[in-house]
C-alpha positions as CSV (number, residue, x, y, z in Angstrom):
1,M,-67.6,24.1,27.1
2,P,-64.3,22.3,26.5
3,D,-64.2,18.5,26.3
4,A,-61.2,16.2,26.7
5,F,-60.3,16.8,23.1
6,G,-60.7,20.6,23.1
7,A,-57.0,21.4,23.2
8,A,-56.3,18.8,20.4
9,A,-59.1,20.4,18.3
10,D,-57.4,23.8,18.8
11,R,-54.2,22.4,17.4
12,L,-55.9,20.6,14.6
13,A,-57.9,23.7,13.6
14,Q,-54.7,25.7,13.4
15,A,-53.0,23.0,11.3
16,L,-56.0,22.6,9.0
17,T,-56.2,26.3,8.2
18,Q,-52.6,26.3,6.8
19,E,-52.4,26.7,3.0
20,G,-52.4,23.4,1.1
21,T,-54.2,21.3,3.7
22,A,-56.9,19.0,2.2
23,G,-60.6,19.4,2.9
24,D,-63.0,22.2,2.2
25,V,-64.1,24.7,4.9
26,V,-67.9,25.1,4.9
27,S,-70.4,27.0,7.1
28,L,-72.8,24.8,9.0
29,Q,-75.4,25.4,11.7
30,V,-75.2,23.8,15.1
31,A,-78.3,21.6,15.6
32,D,-77.5,20.7,19.2
33,V,-74.7,20.7,21.8
34,T,-74.2,17.1,23.1
35,A,-73.7,15.9,26.6
36,S,-70.0,15.5,25.8
37,G,-69.7,19.2,24.9
38,R,-69.3,18.5,21.2
39,V,-71.9,19.5,18.6
40,N,-74.3,17.9,16.1
41,L,-74.2,19.9,12.8
42,Q,-77.1,20.3,10.4
43,M,-76.1,19.5,6.7
44,G,-77.9,21.1,3.8
45,D,-79.6,17.8,2.9
46,G,-81.1,17.5,6.4
47,T,-78.7,14.9,7.7
48,L,-76.6,15.4,10.8
49,L,-72.9,15.3,11.5
50,L,-72.8,13.8,15.0
51,E,-70.4,14.5,17.9
52,V,-68.1,16.9,16.0
53,A,-65.1,18.1,18.1
54,C,-64.7,21.8,18.8
55,P,-61.7,23.9,19.9
56,D,-61.6,25.2,23.5
57,S,-61.7,28.7,22.0
58,Y,-65.3,28.0,20.8
59,S,-66.9,28.8,24.2
60,A,-70.5,29.3,25.2
61,R,-71.5,27.1,22.2
62,K,-75.3,26.5,21.7
63,A,-77.8,25.3,19.2
64,G,-78.3,27.8,16.4
65,D,-74.7,28.9,16.2
66,W,-73.1,29.1,12.7
67,V,-69.6,27.7,12.6
68,A,-66.7,27.1,10.1
69,V,-66.1,23.4,9.7
70,R,-63.2,21.7,7.9
71,M,-64.8,18.8,6.1
72,S,-62.7,15.6,6.0
73,S,-63.0,12.0,7.1
74,V,-63.1,13.5,10.6
75,P,-64.8,16.9,10.4
76,V,-63.8,19.5,13.0
77,V,-65.2,22.9,14.0
78,L,-62.6,25.6,13.4
79,W,-64.4,28.7,14.9
80,R,-67.7,30.3,15.5
81,L,-69.0,32.7,12.8
82,G,-70.4,36.1,13.8
83,A,-70.1,38.2,17.0
84,D,-68.6,36.7,20.2
85,P,-71.5,36.1,22.6
86,V,-69.2,37.4,25.4
87,D,-70.1,40.9,24.2
88,D,-73.7,40.2,25.2
89,D,-73.0,38.7,28.6
90,A,-72.5,41.9,30.7
91,E,-75.9,41.5,32.5
92,S,-75.2,37.9,33.4
93,V,-71.7,38.7,34.6
94,E,-73.0,41.5,36.7
95,A,-75.6,39.2,38.3
96,V,-72.9,36.6,39.2
97,A,-70.7,39.4,40.7
98,L,-73.6,40.7,42.8
99,E,-74.4,37.2,44.0
100,A,-70.8,36.7,45.0
101,A,-70.6,40.0,46.8
102,R,-73.7,39.1,48.8
103,D,-71.9,36.0,50.0
104,V,-69.2,38.1,51.7
105,Q,-69.7,39.1,55.4
106,V,-70.3,42.9,55.7
107,V,-68.2,43.1,59.0
108,R,-64.7,44.3,57.9
109,A,-63.0,43.3,61.2
110,A,-64.0,41.7,64.5
111,T,-61.4,42.1,67.3
112,W,-61.6,42.3,71.1
113,G,-59.4,42.9,74.1
114,T,-59.5,44.2,77.7
115,A,-58.6,47.9,76.8
116,D,-60.8,50.5,75.1
117,P,-60.7,50.4,71.2
118,A,-58.2,52.9,69.6
119,G,-59.5,55.6,67.3
120,S,-62.7,57.6,67.1
121,G,-66.3,56.7,66.2
122,W,-66.7,53.7,68.5
123,Q,-70.0,53.2,70.3
124,G,-70.3,50.8,73.2
125,P,-73.4,48.8,73.2
126,V,-75.3,48.1,76.4
127,Q,-76.3,44.8,74.8
128,L,-75.0,43.0,71.8
129,F,-77.3,40.7,69.9
130,M,-76.3,38.3,67.3
131,R,-78.0,35.7,65.1
132,K,-77.4,33.5,62.1
133,N,-79.9,33.9,59.2
134,S,-81.3,31.2,57.0
135,E,-78.3,31.4,54.7
136,G,-75.8,30.9,57.6
137,K,-74.7,34.6,57.6
138,V,-74.0,36.4,60.9
139,E,-76.1,39.4,61.8
140,L,-75.1,41.7,64.7
141,Y,-77.2,44.4,66.5
142,G,-75.9,46.7,69.3
143,K,-78.4,48.2,71.6
144,L,-77.1,51.7,72.7
145,V,-77.9,54.1,75.6
146,S,-77.4,57.0,73.2
147,E,-76.6,57.2,69.5
148,T,-73.7,59.5,68.5
149,D,-73.5,58.2,64.9
150,P,-76.6,57.0,62.9
151,S,-76.7,53.3,62.1
152,P,-76.4,52.3,58.5
153,P,-79.6,50.8,57.1
154,S,-80.2,47.1,57.2
155,P,-79.7,45.4,53.9
156,P,-82.8,44.5,51.9
157,P,-84.1,40.9,52.0
158,R,-82.0,38.8,49.7
159,T,-83.6,36.7,46.9
160,P,-83.1,33.0,47.8
161,K,-80.4,31.3,45.8
162,P,-81.4,29.0,43.0
163,V,-81.9,25.3,43.9
164,T,-81.3,22.4,41.6
165,V,-83.4,19.3,42.3
166,T,-82.5,15.9,40.9
167,A,-84.7,12.9,40.5
168,N,-84.6,10.1,43.1
169,S,-85.4,7.6,40.4
170,A,-86.7,7.3,36.8
171,G,-88.0,4.6,34.5
172,S,-90.4,3.5,31.7
173,W,-93.8,1.9,31.6
174,R,-95.4,-0.2,28.8
175,G,-98.6,-2.2,28.8
176,G,-99.8,-0.8,32.1
177,R,-96.7,-1.9,34.1
178,P,-93.0,-1.0,34.6
179,D,-91.0,-1.9,31.5
180,D,-88.5,-4.7,32.2
181,Y,-86.4,-3.8,29.2
182,A,-85.8,-0.1,29.9
183,D,-84.6,1.4,33.2
184,Y,-84.6,5.0,31.8
185,P,-87.4,7.1,30.5
186,M,-88.6,6.5,26.9
187,Q,-91.4,7.7,24.7
188,G,-93.0,6.0,21.6
189,D,-92.7,2.5,20.1
190,W,-90.0,1.3,17.7
191,T,-90.7,-2.4,17.4
192,G,-94.5,-2.7,17.7
193,G,-94.5,-3.9,21.3
194,G,-96.5,-1.0,22.6
195,N,-96.0,2.7,23.3
196,R,-93.7,3.5,26.2
197,R,-94.1,6.3,28.7
198,G,-91.3,7.5,31.0
199,A,-91.1,9.5,34.1
200,W,-88.8,11.2,36.7
201,F,-89.7,11.0,40.5
202,Y,-88.5,13.6,43.0
203,G,-90.4,12.6,46.1
204,S,-91.3,15.8,47.9
205,K,-88.1,17.6,47.1
206,I,-89.6,20.1,44.7
207,A,-92.4,21.3,47.0
208,N,-90.0,21.4,50.0
209,A,-87.5,23.5,48.0
210,C,-90.3,26.0,47.2
211,A,-92.0,26.1,50.6
212,G,-92.4,29.7,51.8
213,K,-90.8,31.2,48.7
214,S,-92.0,32.9,45.5
215,V,-90.9,30.8,42.5
216,A,-89.8,32.8,39.4
217,S,-88.9,30.0,37.1
218,M,-88.3,26.3,36.7
219,K,-86.0,24.9,34.1
220,V,-85.4,21.2,33.4
221,T,-82.4,19.7,31.6
222,F,-82.5,16.5,29.5
223,T,-80.1,14.5,27.4
224,R,-81.3,12.3,24.5
225,R,-79.6,8.9,24.6
226,R,-77.9,7.5,21.5
227,G,-79.2,4.4,19.8
228,S,-82.9,5.3,20.1
229,G,-84.9,6.4,17.1
230,V,-83.8,8.6,14.2
231,N,-80.8,10.9,14.6
232,G,-82.6,14.2,13.8
233,K,-84.3,16.6,16.2
234,R,-87.5,15.2,17.7
235,P,-89.7,16.8,20.3
236,L,-90.1,15.5,23.9
237,H,-93.8,15.2,24.7
238,L,-93.8,16.3,28.3
239,Y,-96.5,15.8,31.0
240,L,-96.8,16.3,34.7
241,H,-97.6,13.4,37.0
242,G,-98.6,13.1,40.7
243,Y,-96.3,10.3,42.0
244,T,-93.6,10.7,44.6
245,S,-92.2,7.3,43.7
246,P,-92.6,4.8,40.8
247,P,-96.0,3.1,40.7
248,S,-96.2,-0.7,40.4
249,G,-99.0,-0.5,37.9
250,Q,-99.8,2.0,35.1
251,L,-98.1,5.4,35.2
252,N,-101.0,7.9,34.8
253,L,-100.3,11.2,33.1
254,G,-101.3,14.6,34.3
255,S,-101.3,17.9,32.4
256,G,-99.8,17.9,29.0
257,P,-98.5,17.3,26.5
258,E,-96.1,20.3,26.1
259,E,-93.4,20.2,23.4
260,L,-90.9,22.5,25.1
261,L,-87.7,21.0,23.7
262,S,-86.5,19.1,20.6
263,L,-83.3,17.2,20.7
264,S,-81.1,15.3,18.1
265,V,-79.4,12.1,19.2
266,G,-76.8,12.6,22.0
267,A,-77.9,16.2,22.5
268,K,-78.4,18.0,25.9
269,G,-80.9,20.8,26.2
270,T,-82.9,22.9,28.7
271,A,-86.5,23.9,28.7
272,T,-88.5,26.4,30.8
273,L,-91.6,24.9,32.3
274,P,-94.9,26.8,31.9
275,S,-96.1,29.0,34.8
276,S,-99.1,26.7,35.5
277,W,-96.7,23.7,35.8
278,R,-94.4,25.7,38.0
279,S,-97.3,26.5,40.3
280,A,-98.4,22.8,40.4
281,L,-95.0,21.5,41.2
282,A,-94.3,24.2,43.8
283,S,-97.6,23.5,45.6
284,G,-97.2,19.7,45.5
285,S,-100.4,19.2,43.5
286,A,-98.0,17.7,40.9
287,R,-94.9,15.8,41.8
288,G,-92.8,15.1,38.7
289,L,-92.4,15.0,34.9
290,A,-93.2,12.4,32.3
291,I,-92.9,11.8,28.6
292,Y,-95.2,9.9,26.2
293,A,-95.5,9.6,22.4
294,S,-97.2,7.2,20.0
295,G,-95.4,5.2,17.3
296,R,-91.9,5.5,15.8
297,G,-91.9,9.2,14.7
298,D,-90.7,10.7,18.1
299,Y,-89.3,7.5,19.6
300,M,-86.4,8.2,22.0
301,A,-84.8,7.5,25.3
302,V,-84.0,10.3,27.6
303,T,-81.8,10.9,30.8
304,G,-81.3,13.8,33.1
305,G,-84.4,15.5,34.5
306,A,-82.6,17.9,36.9
307,I,-84.9,20.9,37.7
308,T,-83.3,24.3,38.5
309,I,-85.6,26.6,40.5
310,T,-85.1,30.3,40.7
311,F,-86.9,32.6,43.2
312,S,-88.1,36.2,43.3
């Protein structure tokens, strides 16, 4: 997950590991990966080092990683500690390769002319049928008078590709009406002006994406904005709602709360929605997601809200 400073961090890491360079190397745990691709690091006293640059060689970074960090006025991650996660990625790589293979047309060659085809094994159809399936792939079927070579079996039905649905709009509510001072979702109350609740609105896009399909999972991605609440990890208190677009009055909350994800400031994370929520969103009985908290403890502002749906 390289950022614009990844190559520079690589060079800095090499320089800082040379003998005689000032600054101690310590082991720290990654609290979160931020939206910029850098990391927030958990110190032993509970405080956080925010937006620490990482070398490009530190790939597939995630919360919970242990890393070597050169401590200085500008800390930098040197490398990940422990096994390389690439060793554990064989299954996901195989799945990607299979998905790519299924995208390739199965017909090796399609030619034509006025003469008979050269070579053996050809069978001339009395009728040739063709169609384009729901994924835009061409399917051919030749109706024969007699069959001299058995037809290969038809491929099994393919699992629909994952779909990512983004919100049409989002916002916050306070005191029973839209909040004039926050155009992004927020939860809690920092100043005593009243608890905020925020929401993401998708219209009918989620239900439309799921129509006629069996949903296997829904995962939602959020980023916690900087400058809202304490720096440490705090939970998002998630709810469902039934609105296709923002209401002019109070935003009423549906099922919840669920604390599926905790984020430190600037962090980006993904949560898997419960099966009951998945069913409600797929059927259209629920239309979107909301957050709500009381007081200062879990006060935060959040962006994102993209939902990735996989099918079975």
